[in-house]
N, C-alpha and C positions, 0 to 999 in steps of 0.2 A: 281642396282639400289638403294638398300637398303642401301647397303655400302656407296654410294654417298651421300644419305641422313643423314647416321650416319655421314660422314666426316663434311658435311655442319653444322650438330648440334653442331659439336666439335668446329668448327670456330666460330659460334654463341656464343657458351658459353665462349669461351675465349675473344671474343671480347665485347660483353656486360659486362662481370666480369671486364674487363679493364676500360670500360667507366664508370660504377658503381663506382667502388674504386677510379678513378681520381675524379668524381664529391663529392664523400664523403670526400676525403682529402681535396679537394679545400672550401668546408664548412664547414670542421671540424666537421662533423655528425658522432654521435655515435648511435649503434642500440640500443632501448630501450627493456629494459626485457619484458615490457607487449605484445610489437609488435613480440618477438620472440617466447614468449608462444603461443600467436595467430597463427603465421605462422607454428609453430607445430602441433597444432590441426587441422586447417583448411586443411593443405595440408596432413595431415594423413587421414581424411575424404575424400580427394580429391582422393588420391589413390586407396581408395575404391569404387568409382564411384559417392560418394554422392555430389561432386563438391567442390569449395574453395571460388568462387565469393561471392554467396548469404550468407554464414555464416561470411566472412569477412566483407562485408557490413552491416550486422546486428550489428555486435560487433563494428565496427566503430560509427554507429549510437547510440547505446547503450551507450557507453562510450564517444562520443563527441571528438573521437582521431584526426579526420581530418576534416576540412571544408567541407561541403556538395560537393562545387564546385571541390575539389581535391581527392574525393573519388575514382572514376573510375581509373584516371591515377596512383594515389599512389598505388593502390591495384594492377594494373596491373603489374607496375614495381616491386613491392616486390614479388607478387606470380610468375614471369616469370622464376628465377632460380631454385626454387623447380618443376616447370612445365618441364623445359629443362632435370633435372634428371628424372622425371618419363618418358618423352618421350623416353629417352634412354634404360631405363629397359623394357618398353613396347615394342618398337621396337626390341630389341634383343629378348624377350620372344615370341612375337606374330606376329611381323612384317612379319616374314618369310611364314606365312599363309595366308596373305591377298593379293588380287590382287594388281600388283605393279602400275599399272595405276592408278586404283581408290585410292591407297595410296597417290602417288606423287601428283596427281592432286588436290586432296582434301586439302592436307597440303599446297600446293601452293596457293589454292583460299583463305584459311583462312589467309594467311600471306599477301597478295596483299589486302584483305580486311580491315585487320589491319592498312595497311598504310592509306589506303583510311580515315578510322575513325579517324585519328589522329587530323587532322585540324577540323574536326568538332565537336567533344567534346570539344577542346580547346576554340571554338569561341561560343559555344551554350550557352544560357541563362541557370541561375543557377536552375531556376525552371523547364526548358526543361531536364536537366540532372536528376534532382530529380525524375521527373515522369517516365522518361526512366527506371531508376534503379528500381522504384517501380513496374513498369509492369514485369521488369526481376525477380523480388522476388517473386512476385505473380506465375508467370509461373514456376519459380523453385520449389516453396512451392507446386504447383499442380501436377507436376512431382513426388516428394516425396512421395506426398497422393495416387497418382495412383499406384505407385509402392507396396506400402504396402497393397493396396486394392486388389492387382492383375489386376487391369485396365490398366497397363501400357503395352504398346505393348511386346510381348513375343519375338518376333523376329524369325528369321528363321536359318537355317544351311549354308546359301550361304556364300561364300569367295571372291565373284565378283558379279558386276551388269550389266544387259544390258545396251546397249549404251545410251537409253534415260533416264533411271533412273540415270545412271552417270552423265549425263549432269545437270540433275536436283540436284543431290547431289552437285556438284560442283558450282553451282550458289548459293546454299542455303550456303555451307560452307563460300563463299565470304560475304554473310550476315551476317553470324555468327562473321566472324572476324571484320566487321564494329562494330557489336553490342557490342564486347568485350570491346571497347574503352569506352562505356558507363556503365561498369559494368554488363554487362549480359554475363553470362558465356556460353561456346559453349559446354559443355559438356551435360547438359539436352535435348536440341534440337537435337544434332547431334544423340544421341542415340535413340531417338524418331523417328527421320527420318529414320536411316539406320535400326532400327526393324520393322518400317511399310514397307520398302522395301524389307524385307525378309533377310538381312544381319545377320548373327550370331552376337548377341550383344557383345561378347567379342572382336570380330575384329574390333569394332568401338573404342576402347581404343587406339590402336597405332596412329590411325587416328587423335583422338581428343586431346591428349597428344603432338603429333608432330607437329599438325597444332598449337596449344595454344602457344608451346614454340617458334616456329619460329615468329610467329606472335608477341608474346608478346616481343621478342627481337627486332623485328623492328619497333614497335609502341614504345617501352620503349626508345629506342635511341631517338627519337625525343621528347617524354616527358621530358627526362633528360636535353636534349639539350634547350628545351624552359624553364625549370626549375619551371615549376608548379606542384611539387610533395614535398612530406615530405620526405626526405632522409632518417630521423631517422626511421620512420616507414618502409620505402621500406628496409632498411638493415635489421631490425629485422625480417620480414616477412621472408627474404630471409635465413639468417641464422637460423632462427628456422625452416624453412621448408624441408631443404634439407634432414637433417637426418630422419626426420619424415617419408619422401616418401620411402626411403630405408627401414625403420621400417616395415611399413604398406605393402610394396610389397613383402618382402622376410619372414615375420614372420606371419603376420595375414591378408593375403590378402582374405583370404576365409572365415573371420569371418562374422556372420550374422550380417547386419548392419539394420534391419528393426526397432529397437528400436532408434539407432542412428538418422534414418531419421525423425522419428516422433518429436524427440527433435528439429532437425534442422528445422523441418516444422514450428513448432510452434514460434521458434525465428525468422524465416525468415518472417513469416507473421506479427508479430509486428513491424518488422524493415519496411517492406513494407508499413504498415499503416503509420508509422510515417514519412516515405520519401513521400508518398502521400500528407500527411497533409502539410508537408513542402512547396512541390513542389505548391500546390494550395494556400497557403498562401502566398508564393513568386509572384506568378502570380498576386494575387488581390493587393497585395503591388506595384508591377510594374504599373499596371493599374491605380490605385490611383494617383502615382505619375505622371504618363504621362499626367493624366487628369488635375491634380493640376498646372502643370507647366505654369510658367508665359508664355503668349503670347507675342512675339516680335513683335510691330506694326510697318509697315512701316511709315517714316515720310510724313504728309500730304505736298503736293505741294505748294510752296508759290505763292500767286497770285499777280500779278502786281497792282500797284496803279494806 
C-alpha cells in the first residue's frame, strides 16, 4: 500500500508539474525572486514541522504581494510542489512505521476535503476569506506558543489507533482539507489531534505531508484552471521551496526550532491582526454599500379615467 501511495504521488507530481508549466507558458509568467526566497524560507520551516501557510500569509500581507482574495489559492498552488517533495521523503523515511490503514485513509480524507473546499473559497466573500485566514493564523500562533511553553500535547508512542479514534481522525482530516483552501494549514491541527490520541508525533509527519501534497495537487489543478491565482508567485514559491525541503530534511532536520517558532509566532500574530482588521472593514463596507443601494420601485398601476 505504501508503494502504491508513492506511485500515486509520482503521477500527481508529473501531472501537476505539466499543468503548472503549461499555464505559465500560456500566460508568459516568470517566477519572482522575492517569491523564490520566500518559498525557500517557509518550506525550510515547514520541513522542520513549523508549517508554511502561516508565515507565507504573514509575508504576503506584510509586503502586499497578493490581493487578499487570491492569497489562499495562490499560496496553496505554490506550496504544493515542495509539499510533494516533503511527502516523498517522509513516506520513505517514516511511512513504513505507520499503520497502513490509518495512513491511507487520512491521506485520502485530506485529498477529498481539498476538492470540496475549492468551490467554497472561490465563491466566498472577500471578508469571509480574510476572517477565516485570520482565525487560522491565530490558531497557528497558539500552537507555536504552546509548543515553546511545553503546553503542547506531548503525544504517545503508538503507531496505530483504535477504530473509534481512527474514524474521528478521518473525519477531522477531511475538514482540514477543506480549510486548507482558505489558507489554514493542516500541520498544526493534525499534530495536535494525533498527539492527543496517543500517536507518536513523528508518525504524523508522513500523514500530514502526503495528505497536504495530494490535496494540494487536486485543489491546485482546479484553481489553475479557474485562473484566480498569481502564477508569478506560484512559480517562485515552488522553485525556491523544493531544494529547501531537501536541505532541511537531510541536513538540519534535528535543529532546535524554539527560537524560530517564537519569531514566526510574532510575525503570524501581526498578520492575523491585519487580516482580521481588513475582514471587519470589508464587512462594514459591504453592509454600508448594501444599505445605500438605490431601491428599485415598481411602477404604480395606471388608473383609468
